[in-house]
TILUMKE-871197 format. One record per residue: residue number from 1; residue in one letter; x, z, y of N, C-alpha, C, O in turn. Coordinates in steps of 0.1 Angstrom, whole numbers. Last residue first. Example, Ala and Ser with C-alpha at 12.3 -4.5 7.8 and 13.67 -1.06 7.14 Angstrom:
[2 'S' [128 71 -22] [137 71 -11] [129 79 0] [134 80 11]]
[1 'A' [132 78 -57] [123 78 -45] [132 78 -33] [142 85 -33]]
end
This chain:
[125 'X' [2587 -71 -9] [2577 -84 -4] [2564 -81 -5] [2556 -90 -2]]
[124 'X' [2602 -53 -16] [2597 -52 -5] [2586 -62 -2] [2578 -61 7]]
[123 'X' [2625 -74 -33] [2617 -59 -32] [2614 -59 -18] [2622 -63 -9]]
[122 'X' [2616 -106 -46] [2622 -101 -37] [2617 -86 -33] [2605 -85 -29]]
[121 'X' [2619 -124 -73] [2611 -117 -68] [2620 -108 -58] [2631 -104 -61]]
[120 'X' [2628 -160 -72] [2630 -145 -73] [2622 -138 -66] [2617 -141 -55]]
[119 'X' [2621 -187 -61] [2622 -183 -74] [2627 -169 -80] [2631 -168 -92]]
[118 'X' [2615 -193 -34] [2630 -188 -37] [2633 -187 -55] [2644 -185 -60]]
[117 'X' [2591 -200 -33] [2599 -205 -25] [2613 -203 -31] [2621 -213 -32]]
[116 'X' [2575 -184 -50] [2575 -198 -52] [2585 -204 -45] [2588 -215 -49]]
[115 'X' [2582 -157 -41] [2586 -160 -55] [2584 -177 -56] [2592 -183 -62]]
[114 'X' [2568 -159 -17] [2585 -159 -17] [2590 -163 -29] [2600 -170 -30]]
[113 'X' [2542 -158 -26] [2547 -170 -17] [2564 -171 -18] [2571 -181 -19]]
[112 'X' [2542 -135 -35] [2541 -146 -47] [2547 -158 -39] [2555 -167 -43]]
[111 'X' [2546 -118 -13] [2554 -116 -23] [2555 -129 -33] [2566 -132 -39]]
[110 'X' [2521 -125 -3] [2533 -128 7] [2544 -128 -3] [2553 -138 -3]]
[109 'X' [2502 -116 -20] [2503 -129 -18] [2516 -131 -10] [2522 -142 -13]]
[108 'X' [2518 -91 -41] [2509 -96 -35] [2510 -111 -29] [2518 -118 -35]]
[107 'X' [2531 -84 -76] [2533 -91 -63] [2520 -95 -54] [2511 -101 -60]]
[106 'X' [2532 -52 -88] [2528 -66 -88] [2531 -75 -77] [2534 -68 -67]]
[105 'X' [2565 -35 -97] [2550 -36 -90] [2547 -51 -93] [2555 -59 -98]]
[104 'X' [2588 -35 -112] [2581 -21 -108] [2567 -23 -101] [2560 -14 -98]]
[103 'X' [2595 -48 -146] [2591 -52 -128] [2583 -42 -123] [2572 -39 -128]]
[102 'X' [2594 -46 -170] [2606 -45 -162] [2605 -48 -147] [2614 -50 -138]]
[101 'X' [2566 -62 -178] [2576 -54 -183] [2588 -56 -174] [2593 -68 -172]]
[100 'X' [2531 -61 -171] [2542 -64 -167] [2555 -55 -175] [2553 -43 -177]]
[99 'X' [2504 -74 -194] [2511 -60 -188] [2526 -68 -183] [2531 -78 -189]]
[98 'X' [2475 -92 -184] [2487 -90 -190] [2493 -78 -183] [2490 -72 -172]]
[97 'X' [2446 -112 -188] [2451 -99 -186] [2464 -98 -191] [2466 -101 -203]]
[96 'X' [2442 -148 -176] [2448 -138 -184] [2447 -124 -179] [2448 -123 -167]]
[95 'X' [2423 -158 -155] [2427 -165 -169] [2433 -156 -177] [2429 -157 -189]]
[94 'X' [2393 -153 -136] [2407 -149 -141] [2409 -157 -154] [2400 -162 -162]]
[93 'X' [2366 -161 -129] [2375 -172 -133] [2390 -168 -136] [2399 -177 -139]]
[92 'X' [2353 -141 -118] [2350 -143 -133] [2360 -155 -138] [2360 -157 -150]]
[91 'X' [2371 -141 -92] [2361 -132 -99] [2361 -135 -113] [2371 -131 -120]]
[90 'X' [2384 -161 -79] [2390 -145 -75] [2380 -134 -81] [2379 -122 -77]]
[89 'X' [2373 -184 -87] [2387 -183 -87] [2393 -166 -87] [2402 -160 -92]]
[88 'X' [2347 -195 -95] [2347 -179 -90] [2363 -178 -94] [2367 -172 -104]]
[87 'X' [2345 -222 -98] [2334 -216 -91] [2338 -202 -87] [2333 -197 -76]]
[86 'X' [2366 -230 -112] [2365 -235 -100] [2351 -228 -90] [2350 -229 -78]]
[85 'X' [2367 -213 -135] [2377 -213 -124] [2375 -218 -110] [2379 -212 -100]]
[84 'X' [2345 -225 -146] [2342 -212 -138] [2355 -206 -130] [2355 -197 -122]]
[83 'X' [2354 -246 -162] [2352 -249 -148] [2347 -233 -143] [2344 -234 -131]]
[82 'X' [2355 -236 -189] [2369 -237 -180] [2364 -238 -164] [2370 -232 -155]]
[81 'X' [2337 -227 -208] [2332 -230 -194] [2347 -227 -188] [2349 -216 -183]]
[80 'X' [2347 -222 -232] [2335 -231 -232] [2332 -236 -219] [2325 -246 -218]]
[79 'X' [2369 -209 -226] [2371 -217 -240] [2358 -227 -237] [2358 -239 -241]]
[78 'X' [2364 -190 -208] [2371 -204 -204] [2373 -214 -216] [2377 -225 -215]]
[77 'X' [2354 -166 -215] [2346 -175 -208] [2353 -191 -208] [2346 -201 -209]]
[76 'X' [2376 -149 -225] [2368 -157 -234] [2360 -170 -228] [2359 -181 -233]]
[75 'X' [2405 -149 -210] [2394 -148 -205] [2382 -157 -216] [2381 -169 -216]]
[74 'X' [2428 -131 -231] [2425 -143 -222] [2411 -142 -223] [2404 -137 -232]]
[73 'X' [2450 -100 -232] [2438 -105 -232] [2436 -121 -225] [2442 -123 -215]]
[72 'X' [2475 -96 -229] [2470 -85 -234] [2456 -92 -239] [2452 -89 -250]]
[71 'X' [2509 -109 -229] [2495 -112 -227] [2487 -102 -236] [2491 -99 -248]]
[70 'X' [2536 -95 -211] [2527 -97 -225] [2514 -99 -221] [2508 -92 -213]]
[69 'X' [2564 -103 -191] [2549 -101 -194] [2546 -103 -207] [2553 -111 -214]]
[68 'X' [2586 -110 -166] [2582 -106 -179] [2571 -101 -181] [2569 -91 -174]]
[67 'X' [2570 -128 -138] [2580 -117 -143] [2576 -117 -159] [2566 -123 -163]]
[66 'X' [2556 -149 -133] [2562 -145 -122] [2574 -132 -124] [2583 -128 -117]]
[65 'X' [2549 -176 -155] [2551 -163 -152] [2559 -158 -140] [2570 -164 -137]]
[64 'X' [2532 -206 -143] [2543 -199 -148] [2544 -182 -146] [2539 -177 -136]]
[63 'X' [2507 -228 -154] [2507 -216 -147] [2520 -210 -151] [2521 -208 -163]]
[62 'X' [2506 -262 -146] [2511 -252 -156] [2513 -239 -149] [2521 -239 -140]]
[61 'X' [2480 -283 -141] [2487 -275 -136] [2494 -266 -148] [2487 -263 -158]]
[60 'X' [2469 -317 -137] [2471 -307 -147] [2481 -298 -141] [2491 -303 -135]]
[59 'X' [2447 -335 -115] [2458 -333 -121] [2457 -319 -130] [2448 -311 -131]]
[58 'X' [2417 -339 -114] [2427 -348 -106] [2443 -346 -110] [2450 -356 -108]]
[57 'X' [2405 -323 -132] [2400 -341 -131] [2409 -348 -124] [2411 -360 -126]]
[56 'X' [2427 -305 -149] [2419 -307 -137] [2413 -322 -140] [2417 -330 -149]]
[55 'X' [2439 -281 -172] [2436 -297 -170] [2423 -300 -160] [2412 -296 -163]]
[54 'X' [2463 -257 -174] [2450 -262 -166] [2447 -276 -163] [2451 -282 -154]]
[53 'X' [2483 -237 -192] [2482 -249 -188] [2466 -250 -185] [2457 -246 -192]]
[52 'X' [2502 -207 -194] [2490 -215 -195] [2489 -228 -188] [2496 -229 -178]]
[51 'X' [2529 -200 -190] [2520 -190 -199] [2505 -196 -199] [2497 -189 -204]]
[50 'X' [2561 -212 -188] [2547 -217 -189] [2538 -207 -197] [2538 -206 -209]]
[49 'X' [2585 -188 -176] [2578 -193 -186] [2565 -200 -185] [2556 -192 -180]]
[48 'X' [2592 -171 -155] [2595 -185 -154] [2588 -195 -163] [2585 -206 -161]]
[47 'X' [2601 -143 -170] [2600 -147 -160] [2602 -163 -160] [2612 -168 -165]]
[46 'X' [2588 -146 -207] [2599 -141 -198] [2594 -148 -184] [2586 -157 -185]]
[45 'X' [2562 -132 -227] [2569 -141 -219] [2580 -136 -209] [2581 -125 -205]]
[44 'X' [2546 -128 -258] [2556 -120 -248] [2562 -134 -241] [2566 -144 -247]]
[43 'X' [2514 -123 -272] [2524 -131 -269] [2534 -126 -257] [2529 -122 -246]]
[42 'X' [2489 -107 -273] [2502 -103 -280] [2514 -109 -279] [2525 -103 -282]]
[41 'X' [2467 -135 -274] [2470 -120 -272] [2483 -116 -278] [2488 -122 -288]]
[40 'X' [2480 -169 -270] [2472 -157 -280] [2476 -143 -274] [2487 -141 -270]]
[39 'X' [2475 -188 -243] [2481 -184 -254] [2474 -173 -261] [2464 -168 -257]]
[38 'X' [2453 -216 -235] [2460 -203 -233] [2466 -198 -243] [2463 -202 -255]]
[37 'X' [2445 -243 -217] [2455 -241 -228] [2458 -230 -227] [2466 -228 -217]]
[36 'X' [2414 -255 -208] [2427 -244 -204] [2432 -241 -215] [2425 -235 -223]]
[35 'X' [2395 -282 -191] [2402 -275 -202] [2412 -265 -199] [2419 -266 -189]]
[34 'X' [2387 -291 -167] [2379 -294 -177] [2385 -287 -191] [2378 -288 -202]]
[33 'X' [2381 -283 -134] [2388 -280 -145] [2380 -282 -157] [2368 -278 -159]]
[32 'X' [2376 -306 -107] [2371 -298 -117] [2379 -297 -130] [2383 -306 -137]]
[31 'X' [2407 -304 -89] [2393 -311 -91] [2387 -301 -102] [2392 -291 -106]]
[30 'X' [2432 -292 -81] [2429 -296 -96] [2416 -304 -97] [2415 -310 -107]]
[29 'X' [2425 -284 -56] [2435 -295 -56] [2436 -301 -70] [2439 -313 -72]]
[28 'X' [2408 -262 -59] [2402 -276 -52] [2413 -286 -56] [2408 -297 -59]]
[27 'X' [2425 -247 -72] [2417 -250 -79] [2409 -263 -75] [2404 -271 -82]]
[26 'X' [2443 -240 -51] [2447 -247 -62] [2437 -252 -71] [2439 -263 -77]]
[25 'X' [2427 -226 -34] [2433 -238 -26] [2437 -246 -40] [2435 -258 -40]]
[24 'X' [2418 -203 -46] [2408 -213 -44] [2414 -228 -39] [2409 -238 -41]]
[23 'X' [2446 -196 -72] [2438 -194 -58] [2427 -205 -56] [2426 -215 -63]]
[22 'X' [2443 -182 -104] [2447 -193 -96] [2438 -190 -80] [2428 -183 -79]]
[21 'X' [2453 -152 -123] [2445 -165 -120] [2450 -174 -109] [2462 -173 -105]]
[20 'X' [2457 -122 -141] [2464 -136 -136] [2454 -148 -133] [2447 -152 -142]]
[19 'X' [2454 -89 -138] [2447 -104 -141] [2457 -114 -134] [2463 -113 -124]]
[18 'X' [2471 -63 -153] [2466 -69 -141] [2462 -82 -147] [2466 -87 -157]]
[17 'X' [2489 -33 -156] [2481 -41 -163] [2473 -48 -151] [2469 -41 -142]]
[16 'X' [2503 -11 -143] [2512 -21 -147] [2505 -33 -154] [2512 -42 -158]]
[15 'X' [2473 -7 -120] [2485 -3 -125] [2496 -13 -130] [2500 -22 -123]]
[14 'X' [2462 -36 -113] [2456 -24 -120] [2466 -16 -125] [2468 -19 -137]]
[13 'X' [2465 -61 -89] [2468 -50 -95] [2460 -40 -99] [2451 -36 -92]]
[12 'X' [2459 -97 -95] [2453 -85 -92] [2460 -72 -99] [2461 -71 -111]]
[11 'X' [2477 -124 -84] [2476 -114 -96] [2469 -104 -87] [2471 -102 -75]]
[10 'X' [2475 -160 -82] [2474 -147 -77] [2475 -137 -88] [2475 -140 -100]]
[9 'X' [2492 -191 -73] [2485 -182 -82] [2485 -169 -76] [2492 -165 -66]]
[8 'X' [2502 -205 -50] [2493 -213 -61] [2487 -204 -72] [2478 -209 -80]]
[7 'X' [2501 -206 -14] [2502 -200 -27] [2492 -203 -37] [2480 -205 -36]]
[6 'X' [2495 -219 6] [2508 -223 2] [2507 -214 -12] [2514 -218 -21]]
[5 'X' [2473 -206 21] [2472 -221 15] [2482 -225 7] [2479 -234 0]]
[4 'X' [2471 -171 9] [2474 -183 20] [2474 -196 13] [2474 -197 1]]
[3 'X' [2439 -161 -8] [2456 -162 -5] [2459 -173 3] [2452 -183 5]]
[2 'X' [2415 -137 -7] [2419 -152 -7] [2434 -151 -4] [2439 -142 2]]
[1 'X' [2404 -114 -29] [2414 -115 -15] [2418 -130 -16] [2424 -134 -26]]
end
Protein backbone atom coordinates (compact mmCIF):
# COMPACT_ATOMS: atom_id res chain seq x y z
CA UNK A 1 0.00 0.00 0.00
CA UNK A 2 1.79 3.18 -1.10
CA UNK A 3 1.71 5.85 1.58
CA UNK A 4 1.10 9.58 1.14
CA UNK A 5 4.06 11.71 0.08
CA UNK A 6 4.59 13.15 3.56
CA UNK A 7 4.89 9.81 5.34
CA UNK A 8 8.43 8.58 6.00
CA UNK A 9 7.86 5.04 7.28
CA UNK A 10 5.25 2.33 7.10
CA UNK A 11 4.12 -0.58 9.21
CA UNK A 12 2.12 -3.56 7.98
CA UNK A 13 -0.27 -5.17 10.45
CA UNK A 14 -0.08 -8.87 11.32
CA UNK A 15 -1.78 -9.03 14.71
CA UNK A 16 0.57 -7.51 17.26
CA UNK A 17 3.58 -8.48 15.14
CA UNK A 18 4.38 -6.50 12.02
CA UNK A 19 6.99 -5.31 9.59
CA UNK A 20 8.72 -1.93 9.67
CA UNK A 21 9.89 -0.39 6.43
CA UNK A 22 10.13 2.93 4.62
CA UNK A 23 8.00 4.44 1.89
CA UNK A 24 8.79 4.69 -1.78
CA UNK A 25 8.98 8.47 -1.37
CA UNK A 26 11.66 8.16 1.31
CA UNK A 27 13.76 5.58 -0.53
CA UNK A 28 13.81 7.91 -3.54
CA UNK A 29 14.91 10.83 -1.33
CA UNK A 30 17.77 8.75 0.14
CA UNK A 31 19.07 7.64 -3.26
CA UNK A 32 20.65 4.22 -3.66
CA UNK A 33 20.81 2.69 -0.18
CA UNK A 34 24.34 1.45 0.43
CA UNK A 35 24.13 0.26 4.05
CA UNK A 36 21.65 -0.53 6.80
CA UNK A 37 22.61 -0.48 10.48
CA UNK A 38 20.18 -2.80 12.25
CA UNK A 39 19.67 -3.90 15.86
CA UNK A 40 19.93 -7.47 17.13
CA UNK A 41 16.76 -9.51 17.56
CA UNK A 42 15.50 -9.37 21.13
CA UNK A 43 16.35 -5.70 21.67
CA UNK A 44 13.58 -3.57 23.21
CA UNK A 45 12.97 0.01 22.11
CA UNK A 46 10.83 2.80 23.53
CA UNK A 47 8.74 5.10 21.35
CA UNK A 48 10.91 7.65 19.53
CA UNK A 49 14.14 5.61 19.94
CA UNK A 50 16.23 5.19 16.80
CA UNK A 51 15.77 1.56 15.74
CA UNK A 52 17.74 1.51 12.48
CA UNK A 53 19.89 3.73 10.30
CA UNK A 54 19.86 3.69 6.50
CA UNK A 55 22.70 5.25 4.53
CA UNK A 56 21.80 6.36 1.05
CA UNK A 57 23.94 7.98 -1.62
CA UNK A 58 22.12 11.29 -1.03
CA UNK A 59 21.48 11.27 2.72
CA UNK A 60 21.23 9.11 5.85
CA UNK A 61 17.95 8.41 7.63
CA UNK A 62 17.34 7.21 11.18
CA UNK A 63 14.21 5.09 11.54
CA UNK A 64 12.41 5.89 14.82
CA UNK A 65 10.09 3.62 16.78
CA UNK A 66 6.52 4.92 16.72
CA UNK A 67 5.72 2.86 19.84
CA UNK A 68 7.42 0.62 22.40
CA UNK A 69 8.53 -2.50 20.55
CA UNK A 70 10.74 -5.58 20.57
CA UNK A 71 12.78 -6.58 17.52
CA UNK A 72 11.93 -10.15 16.54
CA UNK A 73 13.84 -10.42 13.29
CA UNK A 74 15.93 -8.34 10.89
CA UNK A 75 15.70 -8.69 7.13
CA UNK A 76 18.73 -10.89 6.36
CA UNK A 77 18.82 -9.69 2.73
CA UNK A 78 19.82 -6.18 3.81
CA UNK A 79 23.26 -7.23 5.00
CA UNK A 80 24.39 -8.04 1.45
CA UNK A 81 21.80 -6.16 -0.65
CA UNK A 82 20.54 -3.07 1.22
CA UNK A 83 19.44 -1.66 -2.14
CA UNK A 84 16.49 -4.09 -2.13
CA UNK A 85 14.79 -1.33 -0.13
CA UNK A 86 15.01 0.86 -3.24
CA UNK A 87 13.60 -1.83 -5.51
CA UNK A 88 10.84 -3.18 -3.25
CA UNK A 89 10.08 -0.85 -0.30
CA UNK A 90 6.61 -2.41 0.17
CA UNK A 91 7.72 -6.00 -0.39
CA UNK A 92 11.05 -7.74 0.15
CA UNK A 93 12.63 -4.44 1.28
CA UNK A 94 11.16 -4.59 4.79
CA UNK A 95 13.64 -3.70 7.54
CA UNK A 96 12.49 -5.24 10.84
CA UNK A 97 9.85 -7.58 12.18
CA UNK A 98 8.71 -6.27 15.57
CA UNK A 99 6.19 -6.89 18.34
CA UNK A 100 4.42 -3.87 19.77
CA UNK A 101 4.26 -3.35 23.52
CA UNK A 102 1.60 -1.21 25.16
CA UNK A 103 -0.07 -0.05 21.94
CA UNK A 104 -3.51 -1.40 21.02
CA UNK A 105 -3.05 -1.24 17.24
CA UNK A 106 -0.71 -0.56 14.34
CA UNK A 107 -0.69 2.81 12.63
CA UNK A 108 -2.06 3.18 9.14
CA UNK A 109 -0.61 5.83 6.79
CA UNK A 110 -2.83 8.69 8.13
CA UNK A 111 -2.08 7.65 11.71
CA UNK A 112 1.64 7.63 11.03
CA UNK A 113 1.45 11.04 9.33
CA UNK A 114 -0.24 12.34 12.52
CA UNK A 115 2.55 10.77 14.61
CA UNK A 116 5.20 12.52 12.50
CA UNK A 117 3.40 15.84 12.82
CA UNK A 118 2.55 15.74 16.53
CA UNK A 119 4.89 13.10 17.97
CA UNK A 120 2.06 11.19 19.64
CA UNK A 121 -0.28 8.40 18.69
CA UNK A 122 -3.85 9.65 18.33
CA UNK A 123 -6.62 7.12 19.00
CA UNK A 124 -8.85 6.58 15.99
CA UNK A 125 -6.19 7.79 13.54
